[in-house]
HTML snippet that shows the backbone in 3Dmol.js (N, CA, C, O; Angstrom):
<script src="https://3Dmol.org/build/3Dmol-min.js"></script>
<div id="view" style="width:600px;height:400px;position:relative"></div>
<script>
const pdb = `
ATOM      1  N   MET A   1      -7.837 -12.125  -7.338  1.00  0.00           N
ATOM      2  CA  MET A   1      -6.395 -12.279  -7.226  1.00  0.00           C
ATOM      3  C   MET A   1      -6.079 -12.857  -5.860  1.00  0.00           C
ATOM      4  O   MET A   1      -6.605 -12.396  -4.847  1.00  0.00           O
ATOM      5  N   ASN A   2      -5.231 -13.854  -5.833  1.00  0.00           N
ATOM      6  CA  ASN A   2      -4.905 -14.423  -4.535  1.00  0.00           C
ATOM      7  C   ASN A   2      -3.784 -13.631  -3.870  1.00  0.00           C
ATOM      8  O   ASN A   2      -3.030 -12.919  -4.533  1.00  0.00           O
ATOM      9  N   GLU A   3      -3.688 -13.765  -2.569  1.00  0.00           N
ATOM     10  CA  GLU A   3      -2.779 -12.967  -1.738  1.00  0.00           C
ATOM     11  C   GLU A   3      -1.313 -13.164  -2.116  1.00  0.00           C
ATOM     12  O   GLU A   3      -0.511 -12.253  -1.911  1.00  0.00           O
ATOM     13  N   GLU A   4      -0.936 -14.313  -2.658  1.00  0.00           N
ATOM     14  CA  GLU A   4       0.475 -14.535  -2.984  1.00  0.00           C
ATOM     15  C   GLU A   4       0.949 -13.708  -4.175  1.00  0.00           C
ATOM     16  O   GLU A   4       2.156 -13.564  -4.370  1.00  0.00           O
ATOM     17  N   ASN A   5       0.047 -13.165  -4.968  1.00  0.00           N
ATOM     18  CA  ASN A   5       0.408 -12.315  -6.100  1.00  0.00           C
ATOM     19  C   ASN A   5       0.386 -10.834  -5.734  1.00  0.00           C
ATOM     20  O   ASN A   5       0.464  -9.978  -6.615  1.00  0.00           O
ATOM     21  N   ILE A   6       0.282 -10.529  -4.460  1.00  0.00           N
ATOM     22  CA  ILE A   6       0.258  -9.150  -3.990  1.00  0.00           C
ATOM     23  C   ILE A   6       1.518  -8.891  -3.183  1.00  0.00           C
ATOM     24  O   ILE A   6       1.909  -9.696  -2.338  1.00  0.00           O
ATOM     25  N   ILE A   7       2.147  -7.757  -3.456  1.00  0.00           N
ATOM     26  CA  ILE A   7       3.327  -7.334  -2.698  1.00  0.00           C
ATOM     27  C   ILE A   7       2.949  -6.063  -1.956  1.00  0.00           C
ATOM     28  O   ILE A   7       2.396  -5.133  -2.543  1.00  0.00           O
ATOM     29  N   TYR A   8       3.250  -6.026  -0.667  1.00  0.00           N
ATOM     30  CA  TYR A   8       3.059  -4.823   0.137  1.00  0.00           C
ATOM     31  C   TYR A   8       4.412  -4.172   0.326  1.00  0.00           C
ATOM     32  O   TYR A   8       5.407  -4.860   0.552  1.00  0.00           O
ATOM     33  N   SER A   9       4.459  -2.853   0.235  1.00  0.00           N
ATOM     34  CA  SER A   9       5.738  -2.165   0.238  1.00  0.00           C
ATOM     35  C   SER A   9       5.687  -0.855   1.008  1.00  0.00           C
ATOM     36  O   SER A   9       4.706  -0.114   0.947  1.00  0.00           O
ATOM     37  N   CYS A  10       6.770  -0.587   1.737  1.00  0.00           N
ATOM     38  CA  CYS A  10       6.962   0.737   2.314  1.00  0.00           C
ATOM     39  C   CYS A  10       7.528   1.628   1.202  1.00  0.00           C
ATOM     40  O   CYS A  10       7.852   1.139   0.120  1.00  0.00           O
ATOM     41  N   LEU A  11       7.645   2.906   1.464  1.00  0.00           N
ATOM     42  CA  LEU A  11       8.155   3.835   0.462  1.00  0.00           C
ATOM     43  C   LEU A  11       9.566   3.459   0.022  1.00  0.00           C
ATOM     44  O   LEU A  11       9.892   3.543  -1.162  1.00  0.00           O
ATOM     45  N   GLU A  12      10.397   3.049   0.966  1.00  0.00           N
ATOM     46  CA  GLU A  12      11.791   2.696   0.678  1.00  0.00           C
ATOM     47  C   GLU A  12      11.912   1.533  -0.312  1.00  0.00           C
ATOM     48  O   GLU A  12      12.837   1.515  -1.124  1.00  0.00           O
ATOM     49  N   HIS A  13      11.009   0.579  -0.260  1.00  0.00           N
ATOM     50  CA  HIS A  13      11.101  -0.622  -1.093  1.00  0.00           C
ATOM     51  C   HIS A  13      10.129  -0.636  -2.282  1.00  0.00           C
ATOM     52  O   HIS A  13       9.978  -1.666  -2.937  1.00  0.00           O
ATOM     53  N   ALA A  14       9.474   0.489  -2.565  1.00  0.00           N
ATOM     54  CA  ALA A  14       8.475   0.528  -3.635  1.00  0.00           C
ATOM     55  C   ALA A  14       9.077   0.197  -4.999  1.00  0.00           C
ATOM     56  O   ALA A  14       8.485  -0.574  -5.755  1.00  0.00           O
ATOM     57  N   GLU A  15      10.228   0.753  -5.327  1.00  0.00           N
ATOM     58  CA  GLU A  15      10.848   0.491  -6.626  1.00  0.00           C
ATOM     59  C   GLU A  15      11.257  -0.974  -6.756  1.00  0.00           C
ATOM     60  O   GLU A  15      11.052  -1.583  -7.805  1.00  0.00           O
ATOM     61  N   LEU A  16      11.830  -1.538  -5.703  1.00  0.00           N
ATOM     62  CA  LEU A  16      12.215  -2.950  -5.704  1.00  0.00           C
ATOM     63  C   LEU A  16      10.984  -3.839  -5.869  1.00  0.00           C
ATOM     64  O   LEU A  16      11.023  -4.824  -6.606  1.00  0.00           O
ATOM     65  N   ALA A  17       9.909  -3.499  -5.196  1.00  0.00           N
ATOM     66  CA  ALA A  17       8.670  -4.286  -5.285  1.00  0.00           C
ATOM     67  C   ALA A  17       8.106  -4.266  -6.703  1.00  0.00           C
ATOM     68  O   ALA A  17       7.664  -5.296  -7.212  1.00  0.00           O
ATOM     69  N   LEU A  18       8.121  -3.101  -7.335  1.00  0.00           N
ATOM     70  CA  LEU A  18       7.648  -3.008  -8.722  1.00  0.00           C
ATOM     71  C   LEU A  18       8.504  -3.856  -9.652  1.00  0.00           C
ATOM     72  O   LEU A  18       7.975  -4.577 -10.499  1.00  0.00           O
ATOM     73  N   ASP A  19       9.820  -3.774  -9.500  1.00  0.00           N
ATOM     74  CA  ASP A  19      10.736  -4.588 -10.322  1.00  0.00           C
ATOM     75  C   ASP A  19      10.490  -6.079 -10.108  1.00  0.00           C
ATOM     76  O   ASP A  19      10.416  -6.842 -11.071  1.00  0.00           O
ATOM     77  N   ASP A  20      10.363  -6.494  -8.857  1.00  0.00           N
ATOM     78  CA  ASP A  20      10.121  -7.907  -8.554  1.00  0.00           C
ATOM     79  C   ASP A  20       8.803  -8.385  -9.148  1.00  0.00           C
ATOM     80  O   ASP A  20       8.724  -9.489  -9.687  1.00  0.00           O
ATOM     81  N   PHE A  21       7.777  -7.559  -9.050  1.00  0.00           N
ATOM     82  CA  PHE A  21       6.472  -7.940  -9.587  1.00  0.00           C
ATOM     83  C   PHE A  21       6.547  -8.163 -11.087  1.00  0.00           C
ATOM     84  O   PHE A  21       6.061  -9.174 -11.594  1.00  0.00           O
ATOM     85  N   VAL A  22       7.158  -7.219 -11.801  1.00  0.00           N
ATOM     86  CA  VAL A  22       7.279  -7.334 -13.261  1.00  0.00           C
ATOM     87  C   VAL A  22       8.109  -8.560 -13.629  1.00  0.00           C
ATOM     88  O   VAL A  22       7.758  -9.284 -14.561  1.00  0.00           O
ATOM     89  N   ASN A  23       9.194  -8.802 -12.917  1.00  0.00           N
ATOM     90  CA  ASN A  23      10.043  -9.964 -13.200  1.00  0.00           C
ATOM     91  C   ASN A  23       9.318 -11.283 -12.950  1.00  0.00           C
ATOM     92  O   ASN A  23       9.502 -12.238 -13.704  1.00  0.00           O
ATOM     93  N   ASN A  24       8.504 -11.348 -11.913  1.00  0.00           N
ATOM     94  CA  ASN A  24       7.818 -12.599 -11.562  1.00  0.00           C
ATOM     95  C   ASN A  24       6.530 -12.827 -12.341  1.00  0.00           C
ATOM     96  O   ASN A  24       6.242 -13.948 -12.760  1.00  0.00           O
ATOM     97  N   GLU A  25       5.760 -11.768 -12.533  1.00  0.00           N
ATOM     98  CA  GLU A  25       4.432 -11.904 -13.146  1.00  0.00           C
ATOM     99  C   GLU A  25       4.434 -11.620 -14.650  1.00  0.00           C
ATOM    100  O   GLU A  25       3.510 -12.018 -15.359  1.00  0.00           O
ATOM    101  N   GLU A  26       5.464 -10.937 -15.130  1.00  0.00           N
ATOM    102  CA  GLU A  26       5.601 -10.590 -16.550  1.00  0.00           C
ATOM    103  C   GLU A  26       4.391  -9.830 -17.087  1.00  0.00           C
ATOM    104  O   GLU A  26       3.961 -10.049 -18.220  1.00  0.00           O
ATOM    105  N   LYS A  27       3.843  -8.930 -16.257  1.00  0.00           N
ATOM    106  CA  LYS A  27       2.776  -8.028 -16.677  1.00  0.00           C
ATOM    107  C   LYS A  27       2.878  -6.748 -15.874  1.00  0.00           C
ATOM    108  O   LYS A  27       3.546  -6.692 -14.842  1.00  0.00           O
ATOM    109  N   ALA A  28       2.211  -5.733 -16.360  1.00  0.00           N
ATOM    110  CA  ALA A  28       2.275  -4.428 -15.698  1.00  0.00           C
ATOM    111  C   ALA A  28       1.534  -4.454 -14.361  1.00  0.00           C
ATOM    112  O   ALA A  28       0.413  -4.958 -14.285  1.00  0.00           O
ATOM    113  N   PRO A  29       2.139  -3.925 -13.328  1.00  0.00           N
ATOM    114  CA  PRO A  29       1.493  -3.897 -12.014  1.00  0.00           C
ATOM    115  C   PRO A  29       0.627  -2.660 -11.819  1.00  0.00           C
ATOM    116  O   PRO A  29       0.763  -1.663 -12.528  1.00  0.00           O
ATOM    117  N   GLN A  30      -0.260  -2.753 -10.845  1.00  0.00           N
ATOM    118  CA  GLN A  30      -1.019  -1.592 -10.380  1.00  0.00           C
ATOM    119  C   GLN A  30      -0.478  -1.250  -9.003  1.00  0.00           C
ATOM    120  O   GLN A  30      -0.382  -2.111  -8.129  1.00  0.00           O
ATOM    121  N   LEU A  31      -0.132  -0.003  -8.822  1.00  0.00           N
ATOM    122  CA  LEU A  31       0.376   0.484  -7.548  1.00  0.00           C
ATOM    123  C   LEU A  31      -0.742   1.261  -6.868  1.00  0.00           C
ATOM    124  O   LEU A  31      -1.256   2.237  -7.414  1.00  0.00           O
ATOM    125  N   GLU A  32      -1.112   0.819  -5.677  1.00  0.00           N
ATOM    126  CA  GLU A  32      -2.219   1.446  -4.962  1.00  0.00           C
ATOM    127  C   GLU A  32      -1.761   1.868  -3.572  1.00  0.00           C
ATOM    128  O   GLU A  32      -1.204   1.062  -2.827  1.00  0.00           O
ATOM    129  N   LYS A  33      -1.993   3.125  -3.224  1.00  0.00           N
ATOM    130  CA  LYS A  33      -1.696   3.610  -1.883  1.00  0.00           C
ATOM    131  C   LYS A  33      -2.736   3.012  -0.941  1.00  0.00           C
ATOM    132  O   LYS A  33      -3.931   3.044  -1.233  1.00  0.00           O
ATOM    133  N   ILE A  34      -2.287   2.468   0.184  1.00  0.00           N
ATOM    134  CA  ILE A  34      -3.215   1.801   1.104  1.00  0.00           C
ATOM    135  C   ILE A  34      -3.276   2.506   2.455  1.00  0.00           C
ATOM    136  O   ILE A  34      -2.338   3.192   2.862  1.00  0.00           O
ATOM    137  N   GLU A  35      -4.377   2.322   3.122  1.00  0.00           N
ATOM    138  CA  GLU A  35      -4.586   2.850   4.472  1.00  0.00           C
ATOM    139  C   GLU A  35      -4.600   1.713   5.497  1.00  0.00           C
ATOM    140  O   GLU A  35      -4.404   1.939   6.692  1.00  0.00           O
ATOM    141  N   GLU A  36      -4.837   0.473   5.007  1.00  0.00           N
ATOM    142  CA  GLU A  36      -4.911  -0.669   5.917  1.00  0.00           C
ATOM    143  C   GLU A  36      -3.542  -0.963   6.530  1.00  0.00           C
ATOM    144  O   GLU A  36      -2.510  -0.607   5.961  1.00  0.00           O
ATOM    145  N   GLU A  37      -3.543  -1.602   7.669  1.00  0.00           N
ATOM    146  CA  GLU A  37      -2.296  -1.901   8.364  1.00  0.00           C
ATOM    147  C   GLU A  37      -1.715  -3.222   7.879  1.00  0.00           C
ATOM    148  O   GLU A  37      -2.162  -4.299   8.275  1.00  0.00           O
ATOM    149  N   LYS A  38      -0.716  -3.120   7.019  1.00  0.00           N
ATOM    150  CA  LYS A  38       0.010  -4.279   6.510  1.00  0.00           C
ATOM    151  C   LYS A  38       1.494  -4.013   6.680  1.00  0.00           C
ATOM    152  O   LYS A  38       1.913  -2.859   6.756  1.00  0.00           O
ATOM    153  N   LYS A  39       2.286  -5.062   6.741  1.00  0.00           N
ATOM    154  CA  LYS A  39       3.736  -4.931   6.834  1.00  0.00           C
ATOM    155  C   LYS A  39       4.349  -5.010   5.446  1.00  0.00           C
ATOM    156  O   LYS A  39       3.845  -5.715   4.572  1.00  0.00           O
ATOM    157  N   CYS A  40       5.428  -4.290   5.256  1.00  0.00           N
ATOM    158  CA  CYS A  40       6.195  -4.349   4.015  1.00  0.00           C
ATOM    159  C   CYS A  40       6.685  -5.779   3.814  1.00  0.00           C
ATOM    160  O   CYS A  40       7.078  -6.442   4.774  1.00  0.00           O
ATOM    161  N   SER A  41       6.664  -6.254   2.575  1.00  0.00           N
ATOM    162  CA  SER A  41       7.124  -7.611   2.263  1.00  0.00           C
ATOM    163  C   SER A  41       8.644  -7.746   2.359  1.00  0.00           C
ATOM    164  O   SER A  41       9.168  -8.859   2.312  1.00  0.00           O
ATOM    165  N   TYR A  42       9.356  -6.625   2.494  1.00  0.00           N
ATOM    166  CA  TYR A  42      10.817  -6.641   2.505  1.00  0.00           C
ATOM    167  C   TYR A  42      11.426  -6.261   3.851  1.00  0.00           C
ATOM    168  O   TYR A  42      12.590  -6.565   4.111  1.00  0.00           O
ATOM    169  N   CYS A  43      10.654  -5.604   4.704  1.00  0.00           N
ATOM    170  CA  CYS A  43      11.158  -5.213   6.020  1.00  0.00           C
ATOM    171  C   CYS A  43       9.985  -5.183   6.995  1.00  0.00           C
ATOM    172  O   CYS A  43       8.887  -5.613   6.644  1.00  0.00           O
ATOM    173  N   GLU A  44      10.190  -4.700   8.175  1.00  0.00           N
ATOM    174  CA  GLU A  44       9.138  -4.700   9.197  1.00  0.00           C
ATOM    175  C   GLU A  44       8.368  -3.377   9.277  1.00  0.00           C
ATOM    176  O   GLU A  44       7.513  -3.210  10.146  1.00  0.00           O
ATOM    177  N   LYS A  45       8.666  -2.448   8.380  1.00  0.00           N
ATOM    178  CA  LYS A  45       7.964  -1.162   8.394  1.00  0.00           C
ATOM    179  C   LYS A  45       6.523  -1.331   7.927  1.00  0.00           C
ATOM    180  O   LYS A  45       6.168  -2.335   7.309  1.00  0.00           O
ATOM    181  N   ALA A  46       5.705  -0.337   8.232  1.00  0.00           N
ATOM    182  CA  ALA A  46       4.328  -0.339   7.755  1.00  0.00           C
ATOM    183  C   ALA A  46       4.308  -0.141   6.241  1.00  0.00           C
ATOM    184  O   ALA A  46       5.027   0.704   5.708  1.00  0.00           O
ATOM    185  N   ALA A  47       3.498  -0.910   5.572  1.00  0.00           N
ATOM    186  CA  ALA A  47       3.382  -0.796   4.116  1.00  0.00           C
ATOM    187  C   ALA A  47       2.566   0.438   3.746  1.00  0.00           C
ATOM    188  O   ALA A  47       1.578   0.766   4.404  1.00  0.00           O
ATOM    189  N   GLU A  48       2.990   1.112   2.690  1.00  0.00           N
ATOM    190  CA  GLU A  48       2.245   2.253   2.175  1.00  0.00           C
ATOM    191  C   GLU A  48       1.586   1.927   0.844  1.00  0.00           C
ATOM    192  O   GLU A  48       0.662   2.619   0.418  1.00  0.00           O
ATOM    193  N   TYR A  49       2.062   0.867   0.182  1.00  0.00           N
ATOM    194  CA  TYR A  49       1.581   0.535  -1.161  1.00  0.00           C
ATOM    195  C   TYR A  49       1.243  -0.953  -1.287  1.00  0.00           C
ATOM    196  O   TYR A  49       1.825  -1.810  -0.623  1.00  0.00           O
ATOM    197  N   LYS A  50       0.292  -1.213  -2.158  1.00  0.00           N
ATOM    198  CA  LYS A  50      -0.051  -2.592  -2.541  1.00  0.00           C
ATOM    199  C   LYS A  50       0.207  -2.684  -4.041  1.00  0.00           C
ATOM    200  O   LYS A  50      -0.303  -1.880  -4.821  1.00  0.00           O
ATOM    201  N   ILE A  51       1.002  -3.670  -4.432  1.00  0.00           N
ATOM    202  CA  ILE A  51       1.324  -3.874  -5.841  1.00  0.00           C
ATOM    203  C   ILE A  51       0.680  -5.187  -6.268  1.00  0.00           C
ATOM    204  O   ILE A  51       0.921  -6.237  -5.673  1.00  0.00           O
ATOM    205  N   GLU A  52      -0.156  -5.108  -7.325  1.00  0.00           N
ATOM    206  CA  GLU A  52      -0.845  -6.287  -7.836  1.00  0.00           C
ATOM    207  C   GLU A  52      -1.138  -6.098  -9.313  1.00  0.00           C
ATOM    208  O   GLU A  52      -0.930  -5.014  -9.859  1.00  0.00           O
ATOM    209  N   ALA A  53      -1.623  -7.157  -9.965  1.00  0.00           N
ATOM    210  CA  ALA A  53      -1.928  -7.089 -11.403  1.00  0.00           C
ATOM    211  C   ALA A  53      -3.255  -6.435 -11.645  1.00  0.00           C
ATOM    212  O   ALA A  53      -3.673  -6.293 -12.794  1.00  0.00           O
TER     213      ALA A  53
END
`;
const viewer = $3Dmol.createViewer("view");
viewer.addModel(pdb, "pdb");
viewer.setStyle({}, {cartoon: {color: "spectrum"}});
viewer.zoomTo();
viewer.render();
</script>
């Protein structure tokens, strides 16, 4: 999976990220809790989740 199909999300934006993924990819996402240091795709907070197919 390429990086452009992955959404990183903080807790606050997790629901929005899931909705956006389903709307864009038209398939069920996998939500994975992450430990790596990534930024949320919607704000500057640290990401807690990775959403991908």
